[in-house]
C-alpha positions as CSV (number, residue, x, y, z in Angstrom):
1,X,0.0,0.0,0.0
2,X,1.0,3.6,-0.5
3,X,3.0,4.9,2.6
4,X,1.3,8.3,2.3
5,X,-2.2,6.9,2.4
6,X,-1.2,4.6,5.3
7,X,0.1,7.7,7.2
8,X,-3.2,9.5,6.4
9,X,-5.2,6.5,7.7
10,X,-3.1,6.3,10.8
11,X,-3.5,10.0,11.6
12,X,-7.3,9.9,10.8
13,X,-8.0,7.0,13.1
14,X,-5.6,8.3,15.8
15,X,-7.5,11.6,15.8
16,X,-10.9,9.6,15.9
17,X,-9.6,7.7,18.9
18,X,-8.5,10.8,20.8
19,X,-11.8,12.6,20.0
20,X,-13.8,9.6,21.2
21,X,-11.8,9.3,24.4
22,X,-12.5,13.0,25.1
23,X,-16.2,12.7,24.4
24,X,-16.4,9.6,26.6
25,X,-15.3,11.6,29.6
26,X,-18.3,13.9,28.9
27,X,-20.8,11.2,28.2
28,X,-19.9,7.6,28.9
29,X,-23.3,6.3,27.8
30,X,-23.0,7.6,24.2
31,X,-23.3,4.4,22.2
32,X,-22.2,6.0,18.9
33,X,-19.1,7.4,20.5
34,X,-18.2,4.0,22.1
35,X,-18.6,2.4,18.7
36,X,-16.4,5.0,16.9
37,X,-13.8,4.6,19.7
38,X,-13.7,0.8,19.3
39,X,-13.7,1.2,15.5
40,X,-10.7,3.5,15.6
41,X,-8.8,1.1,17.8
42,X,-9.7,-1.8,15.4
43,X,-8.3,0.2,12.5
44,X,-5.2,1.3,14.4
45,X,-4.5,-2.3,15.4
46,X,-3.5,-2.9,11.8
47,X,-0.4,-0.6,12.2
48,X,0.9,-2.4,15.3
49,X,3.1,-5.4,16.0
50,X,1.1,-8.6,16.7
51,X,1.5,-8.2,20.5
52,X,0.4,-4.5,20.4
53,X,-2.4,-5.4,18.0
54,X,-3.8,-8.0,20.4
55,X,-3.9,-5.4,23.2
56,X,-5.6,-2.8,20.9
57,X,-8.1,-5.4,19.7
58,X,-8.9,-6.3,23.4
59,X,-9.5,-2.6,24.1
60,X,-11.7,-2.3,21.0
61,X,-13.8,-5.3,22.1
62,X,-14.2,-3.7,25.5
63,X,-15.6,-0.6,23.9
64,X,-18.0,-2.6,21.7
65,X,-19.1,-4.6,24.8
66,X,-19.8,-1.4,26.6
67,X,-21.8,0.0,23.7
68,X,-23.8,-3.3,23.4
69,X,-24.5,-3.3,27.2
70,X,-26.2,0.0,26.6
71,X,-27.9,-0.9,23.3
72,X,-27.8,-4.7,22.6
73,X,-29.3,-4.2,19.1
74,X,-26.8,-1.6,17.9
75,X,-26.1,-3.3,14.5
76,X,-22.9,-1.4,13.6
77,X,-21.4,-2.2,17.0
78,X,-22.3,-5.9,16.5
79,X,-20.7,-5.8,13.0
80,X,-17.6,-4.1,14.4
81,X,-17.4,-6.7,17.2
82,X,-17.5,-9.4,14.5
83,X,-14.6,-7.7,12.7
84,X,-12.6,-7.4,15.9
85,X,-13.0,-11.1,16.6
86,X,-12.1,-12.0,13.1
87,X,-8.9,-9.9,13.2
88,X,-7.9,-11.4,16.6
89,X,-8.4,-14.9,15.2
90,X,-6.2,-14.2,12.1
91,X,-3.3,-13.0,14.2
92,X,-3.6,-16.1,16.4
93,X,-1.5,-18.8,14.6
94,X,-2.9,-21.8,16.6
95,X,-6.1,-23.0,14.9
96,X,-7.6,-24.2,18.2
97,X,-7.0,-20.9,19.9
98,X,-8.4,-19.0,16.9
99,X,-11.6,-21.0,16.6
100,X,-13.5,-19.4,19.5
101,X,-12.9,-16.0,17.9
102,X,-14.2,-17.1,14.6
103,X,-17.2,-18.6,16.3
104,X,-17.9,-15.3,18.1
105,X,-17.4,-13.4,14.8
106,X,-20.1,-15.5,13.1
107,X,-22.4,-14.9,16.1
108,X,-21.9,-11.2,16.0
109,X,-22.3,-10.9,12.3
110,X,-25.5,-13.0,12.5
111,X,-26.9,-10.6,15.1
112,X,-25.9,-7.6,13.0
113,X,-27.7,-9.2,10.0
114,X,-30.8,-9.8,12.2
115,X,-30.7,-6.2,13.4
116,X,-30.4,-4.7,9.9
117,X,-31.6,-7.3,7.4
118,X,-31.1,-5.0,4.4
119,X,-27.4,-4.4,5.0
120,X,-25.4,-6.1,2.2
121,X,-22.1,-5.5,4.0
122,X,-23.3,-7.4,7.1
123,X,-24.5,-10.3,5.0
124,X,-21.3,-10.5,3.1
125,X,-19.3,-10.3,6.3
126,X,-21.3,-13.3,7.6
127,X,-20.6,-15.3,4.4
128,X,-16.9,-14.6,4.7
129,X,-16.9,-15.4,8.4
130,X,-18.1,-18.9,7.7
131,X,-15.1,-19.4,5.3
132,X,-12.5,-17.7,7.6
133,X,-11.3,-20.7,9.5
134,X,-10.3,-22.5,6.3
135,X,-8.6,-19.3,5.1
136,X,-6.8,-19.1,8.4
137,X,-5.4,-22.6,8.1
138,X,-4.1,-21.9,4.6
139,X,-2.6,-18.5,5.6
140,X,-0.8,-19.9,8.6
141,X,0.2,-23.1,6.7
142,X,2.1,-20.9,4.3
143,X,4.2,-19.3,7.1
144,X,2.2,-16.7,8.8
145,X,1.4,-14.7,5.6
146,X,-1.3,-12.7,7.5
147,X,1.2,-11.4,10.0
148,X,3.6,-10.3,7.3
149,X,0.9,-8.7,5.2
150,X,-0.9,-6.8,8.0
151,X,1.8,-6.4,10.6
152,X,5.1,-6.6,8.7
153,X,6.4,-6.2,5.2
154,X,3.1,-5.5,3.4
155,X,1.2,-7.3,0.6
156,X,3.8,-7.0,-2.1
157,X,6.7,-8.8,-0.4
158,X,8.2,-12.1,-1.5
159,X,7.8,-15.3,0.6
160,X,10.2,-15.9,3.4
161,X,12.3,-18.3,1.3
162,X,13.1,-15.5,-1.1
163,X,11.1,-16.9,-4.0
164,X,8.3,-14.8,-5.6
165,X,4.8,-15.4,-4.3
166,X,2.9,-18.3,-5.5
167,X,-0.5,-17.8,-7.2
168,X,-2.3,-18.9,-4.0
169,X,-0.3,-16.4,-1.9
170,X,-1.4,-13.7,-4.4
171,X,-5.0,-14.9,-4.2
172,X,-5.1,-14.6,-0.4
173,X,-3.2,-11.3,-0.6
174,X,-5.8,-9.8,-2.9
175,X,-8.7,-11.3,-0.9
176,X,-7.4,-9.9,2.3
177,X,-6.9,-6.4,0.9
178,X,-10.4,-6.5,-0.8
179,X,-12.0,-7.3,2.6
180,X,-9.9,-4.6,4.3
181,X,-10.9,-2.1,1.6
182,X,-14.6,-2.9,1.9
183,X,-14.5,-2.5,5.7
184,X,-12.5,0.7,5.4
185,X,-14.9,2.2,2.9
186,X,-17.8,1.3,5.1
187,X,-16.1,2.7,8.2
188,X,-15.0,5.9,6.4
189,X,-18.6,6.5,5.2
190,X,-19.9,5.9,8.7
191,X,-17.3,8.2,10.3
192,X,-17.9,11.0,7.8
193,X,-21.7,10.8,8.2
194,X,-21.2,11.2,12.0
195,X,-18.8,14.2,11.9
196,X,-20.0,17.5,13.1
197,X,-20.6,20.2,10.5
198,X,-17.8,22.7,9.9
199,X,-18.1,25.9,11.9
200,X,-19.7,28.9,10.1
201,X,-17.4,31.5,8.6
């Protein structure tokens, strides 16, 4: 990915995180704010090492939990919680340890679909969540590709043996970035729609 756009994303979500943290001190029961805060942490986790990403994902899930305790049918918080669990599962190399996170993701995506039946993104996320454990096995069988792509060298690097990527590596690379792009576009649209209007001149 383009380093400039990565930096812009990092700055955007860091600003969103700080803004949400400030708003939380004023109104800890604002479900939208809790969801934005968790979403910002979820996005920022992609720029961290695996250890730091886990901590940030844990924090994001706590924010989504808090939002869902206030409003259990908040569909975008349910959807974000599904994404956080999926992300946590993918950075967990052990299949048995990752499985509960994939199961939770399916549950949260199902609840999001039930809460907003017309949302295509929620339905697509649920479909992908059912396939995620198989993708996880393939990704980690090929040497932790997910960790390199998301937390290391990026999607255009060669495999660890120094050989160019195989076609299956490329397929997973493209699939991962497409899912990331869809989620990012949805989140950006959500964030922009909830921004305050500019001050009058």
